[in-house]
C-alpha positions in Angstrom: 250.3 38.8 70.5 249.5 41.9 68.4 252.5 43.9 67.1 251.9 47.5 66.1 254.3 49.7 64.2 253.7 53.4 64.0 255.7 54.9 61.1 257.1 58.5 61.3 255.5 61.5 59.7 256.3 61.8 56.0 254.9 63.4 52.8 253.1 60.1 52.0 251.9 59.0 55.4 251.7 55.3 56.0 249.0 53.9 58.3 249.9 51.9 61.3 251.2 48.4 60.5 249.6 45.5 62.4 250.9 42.0 62.7 249.3 39.2 64.8 251.4 36.4 66.2 249.2 33.6 67.5 249.7 29.9 68.1 246.8 27.5 67.4 245.5 25.4 70.2 246.2 21.7 70.4 243.4 19.5 69.1 241.5 17.7 71.8 242.3 14.3 70.4 246.0 14.8 71.3 247.3 14.2 74.9 248.9 17.0 76.8 252.7 16.7 76.9 254.1 15.3 80.2 256.1 18.5 81.0 253.0 20.7 80.5 251.0 18.3 82.7 253.6 18.5 85.4 253.6 22.3 85.4 249.8 22.4 85.5 249.9 20.1 88.5 252.4 22.4 90.3 250.3 25.5 89.6 247.2 23.7 90.9 249.1 22.7 94.1 250.3 26.3 94.7 246.7 27.6 94.1 247.9 29.6 91.1 245.8 30.5 88.1 246.5 28.5 85.0 247.5 30.5 81.9 244.9 31.2 79.2 246.9 29.3 76.7 248.8 26.1 77.1 251.6 27.5 74.9 252.6 29.7 77.9 253.9 26.4 79.5 256.4 26.1 76.6 259.6 27.9 77.0 259.9 28.8 73.3 256.3 30.2 73.0 255.8 31.5 76.6 256.7 35.2 76.0 254.4 35.7 72.9 251.6 33.8 74.7 251.9 36.1 77.8 252.1 39.5 76.0 249.0 40.9 74.6 250.4 43.9 72.6 253.7 45.3 71.5 253.9 48.9 70.2 256.9 50.2 68.2 256.5 53.9 68.2 259.1 55.3 65.7 258.1 59.0 66.1 258.9 58.7 69.9 261.6 56.0 69.6 259.8 54.0 72.3 258.8 50.4 72.7 255.8 49.4 74.9 254.6 46.0 76.0 251.2 45.2 77.5 250.9 41.8 79.2 247.8 39.7 79.6 247.4 40.7 83.2 247.4 44.4 82.2 251.0 45.3 83.2 252.8 47.7 80.9 256.5 47.9 80.2 258.2 50.6 78.1 261.8 51.4 77.1 263.8 53.4 74.5 264.4 52.2 71.0 268.0 52.0 69.8 269.1 53.1 66.4 269.6 49.6 65.1 266.0 48.6 65.9 264.7 51.9 64.3 266.7 51.2 61.2 265.3 47.6 60.9 261.8 48.9 61.4 262.3 51.6 58.8 263.3 48.9 56.3 260.1 47.1 57.3 258.1 50.2 56.6 259.8 50.6 53.1 258.9 47.0 52.3 255.3 47.4 53.4 255.0 50.6 51.3 256.5 48.9 48.3 254.2 46.0 48.8 251.3 48.5 49.0 252.4 50.2 45.8 252.7 46.8 44.0 249.2 45.8 45.2 247.9 49.2 44.0 249.5 48.6 40.6 248.0 45.1 40.5 244.6 46.5 41.4 245.0 49.3 38.8 246.0 46.7 36.2 243.1 44.5 37.2 240.7 47.5 36.9 242.0 48.4 33.5 241.8 44.7 32.4 238.2 44.6 33.7 237.5 47.8 31.9 238.9 46.5 28.6 237.0 43.3 29.0 233.8 45.2 29.7 234.4 47.5 26.7 235.1 44.5 24.5 232.0 42.7 25.8 229.9 45.8 25.2 231.3 46.3 21.7 230.7 42.6 20.9 227.2 42.8 22.3 226.6 46.0 20.3 227.9 44.4 17.1 225.7 41.4 17.7 222.8 43.7 18.3 223.5 45.6 15.1 223.8 42.4 13.1 220.6 41.1 14.6 218.9 44.4 13.7 220.2 44.2 10.2 219.0 40.7 9.9 215.5 41.7 11.1 215.4 44.6 8.7 216.5 42.3 5.8 213.9 39.8 6.8 211.2 42.5 7.0 212.3 43.8 3.5 212.1 40.2 2.1 208.7 39.8 3.7 207.4 43.1 2.2 208.8 42.2 -1.2 207.2 38.8 -1.0 203.9 40.3 0.0 204.1 42.9 -2.9 204.9 40.1 -5.4 202.1 38.0 -4.1 199.7 41.0 -4.3 200.9 41.8 -7.8 200.5 38.2 -8.9 197.0 38.1 -7.4 196.1 41.4 -9.2 197.4 40.1 -12.6 195.5 36.8 -12.1 192.3 38.8 -11.4 192.9 41.0 -14.5 193.5 37.9 -16.7 190.4 36.2 -15.2 188.3 39.3 -16.0 189.7 39.8 -19.5 189.7 36.2 -20.6 186.4 34.3 -21.3 185.4 31.4 -19.0 187.0 28.1 -19.4 183.8 26.6 -20.6 183.6 29.1 -23.5 187.2 28.7 -24.6 187.4 26.9 -27.9 183.6 26.8 -28.2 182.0 27.4 -31.5 178.5 28.6 -32.3 177.0 25.2 -32.5 173.5 26.5 -33.3 174.6 28.3 -36.5 176.8 25.4 -37.5 173.9 23.0 -37.0 171.5 25.2 -38.9 174.0 25.7 -41.7 174.7 22.0 -41.8 171.0 21.1 -41.8 170.2 23.7 -44.5 173.1 22.4 -46.5 171.9 18.8 -46.3 168.4 20.0 -47.3 169.7 21.7 -50.3 171.8 18.8 -51.3 168.9 16.4 -50.9 166.8 18.8 -53.0 169.4 19.2 -55.7 170.8 15.7 -55.8 168.0 13.3 -55.0 170.3 10.3 -55.4 167.9 8.0 -53.7 165.2 8.8 -56.3 164.6 5.8 -58.7 163.6 8.1 -61.5 166.9 9.9 -61.4 168.7 6.6 -61.6 166.7 5.4 -64.5 167.3 8.4 -66.8 169.1 7.8 -70.1 172.2 9.8 -71.1 170.2 12.2 -73.2 167.6 12.7 -70.5 170.3 13.2 -67.9 171.7 16.1 -70.0 168.3 17.7 -70.1 167.9 17.1 -66.4 171.2 18.7 -65.7 170.3 21.8 -67.7 167.1 22.0 -65.8 168.9 21.7 -62.5 171.5 24.4 -63.3 169.4 27.2 -61.6 169.1 25.1 -58.5 172.8 24.3 -58.4 173.6 28.0 -58.8 171.2 28.9 -56.1 172.8 26.3 -53.8 176.3 27.6 -54.5 175.2 31.2 -53.8 173.5 30.3 -50.6 176.6 28.3 -49.6 178.8 31.3 -50.2 176.4 33.5 -48.2 176.5 31.1 -45.3 180.3 31.0 -45.2 180.7 34.8 -45.5 177.8 35.5 -43.2 176.5 38.1 -45.7 173.3 38.4 -47.7 173.6 38.0 -51.5 171.8 40.8 -53.4 168.9 39.8 -55.6 170.6 41.4 -58.6 173.5 39.1 -58.3 171.1 36.1 -58.3 169.3 37.5 -61.3 172.6 37.9 -63.2 173.6 34.4 -62.4 170.2 33.1 -63.4 170.2 35.2 -66.6 173.6 34.0 -67.6 172.6 30.4 -67.0 169.4 30.9 -68.9 171.2 32.5 -71.8 173.8 29.8 -71.8 
């Protein structure tokens, strides 16, 4: 059975209120009650059509099972019933019934307003959650962007430092001599100086000569005076080799003259 309630006209019109009253069918596993089975047998014996629902055989549920629709029309103060076979019955609505239906309409309207407030609150809550989620995502995106910028700056600084270090290394390698030349000395000049020095020493001091060893003290003094020019020449050449400069001939003559005079 479908119940329809048409509210009266108002500043805030309310749509038609619908309420369905239906009884579920019995499961097929349960047996039909004996009273229902007896009534079905009597209908079959009288060649009458069985009701569409077995609940019509029950005295408590017979009327809702046989009526298809009930209309409560408050603007007209009328009640109309439509049965399953198409028959229609109408009558006037009394004041008590109208008052009860008006309270039903108020309850339905209040329930609708409560549902609307709940939906509005849910929408605002969803909007706040969406806003908070968007702000959180935006904050995370900004933080990620700052991290990427910081990483890019660090990479650029590292590349600049690496390039500067490479440039300094190249300048040092160009300005500094090769590793094989570091600490090296002019061996040829040293060898020549050393060989010349040994030659002069061997010429001036022939210690291995037996004649030099067999000289007497008086002869050794004479030999020393004779060797003075050679010794002076040796010393002058040694000084020249150390200072890498040439000794003027005048200086040599002066030395030789002084030694000769002495």
